[in-house]
C-alpha positions in Angstrom: 17.7 9.0 -37.3 18.0 10.5 -40.7 21.5 11.6 -40.1 22.4 8.1 -39.2 20.9 6.7 -42.4 22.5 9.4 -44.6 25.9 8.9 -42.9 25.6 5.1 -42.9 26.8 5.0 -46.6 30.2 6.3 -45.6 30.5 4.6 -42.1 31.3 1.0 -41.4 29.0 -1.0 -39.0 31.1 -0.5 -35.9 31.3 3.3 -36.6 27.6 3.4 -37.2 27.0 1.5 -34.0 29.2 3.9 -32.1 27.3 6.9 -33.5 24.0 5.3 -32.5 25.2 4.7 -29.1 26.5 8.2 -28.7 23.1 9.5 -29.8 21.4 7.3 -27.3 23.7 8.3 -24.6 22.9 12.0 -25.4 19.3 11.2 -25.2 19.7 9.4 -21.9 21.8 12.3 -20.5 19.0 14.8 -21.6 16.4 12.7 -19.8 18.5 12.2 -16.7 19.0 16.0 -16.5 15.3 16.6 -16.9 14.7 14.0 -14.2 17.1 15.8 -11.9 15.3 19.1 -12.5 11.9 17.5 -11.8 13.3 16.0 -8.5 14.5 19.4 -7.4 11.2 20.9 -8.3 9.3 18.2 -6.4 11.5 18.8 -3.3 10.8 22.5 -3.5 7.1 21.9 -3.9 7.2 19.5 -0.9 9.0 22.1 1.2 6.4 24.7 0.2 3.5 22.2 0.9 5.0 21.3 4.3 5.3 25.0 5.2 1.7 25.7 4.1 0.5 22.7 6.2 2.4 24.0 9.2 0.8 27.5 8.7 -2.6 25.9 8.3 -2.2 23.9 11.6 -1.1 27.2 13.4 -4.2 28.9 12.0 -6.5 26.1 12.9 -5.1 26.2 16.5 -5.6 29.9 16.6 -9.2 29.6 15.3 -9.9 26.9 17.9 -8.5 29.1 20.7 -10.6 31.9 19.5 -13.8 29.9 19.4 -13.1 28.6 22.9 -12.5 32.1 24.3 -15.6 33.3 22.6 -17.7 30.4 24.0 -16.2 31.0 27.5 -17.0 34.8 27.3 -20.6 34.0 26.1 -21.0 31.7 29.1 -19.6 34.3 31.5 -22.0 36.9 29.9 -25.0 34.6 30.3 -24.0 34.0 33.9 -23.7 37.6 34.7 -26.9 38.4 32.9 -28.7 35.7 35.2 -27.2 37.3 38.3 -28.3 40.8 37.2 -31.8 39.5 36.5 -31.9 37.9 40.0 -30.7 41.1 41.6 -33.2 43.3 39.6 -36.0 41.0 40.6 -34.9 41.1 44.3 -34.8 45.0 44.1 -38.3 45.1 42.5 -39.7 43.0 45.4 -37.9 45.2 48.0 -39.3 48.3 46.3 -42.8 46.7 46.0 -42.5 45.7 49.7 -41.6 49.3 50.7 -44.4 50.8 48.7 -47.1 48.8 50.6 
């Protein structure tokens, strides 16, 4: 507040007080403006965060479905492999029986 002290020689107390209050008001308005900008930025970040979370949930669901499908296909493959082994064994016995 060097401007206040320099000008204080020429200003009366009420004038000086008005000048100080105007400076405080300007400072307050600047802080308020900055707060508003930060609020807007926070809202934008929150929206981006929510969108990212939603996308993450979708990807997790897709991954879960993919894993379930893979596991189901693996079980089916093992079941078919078992059936093939049984059929092959039966055919070997038939062939051995015919060769006797």
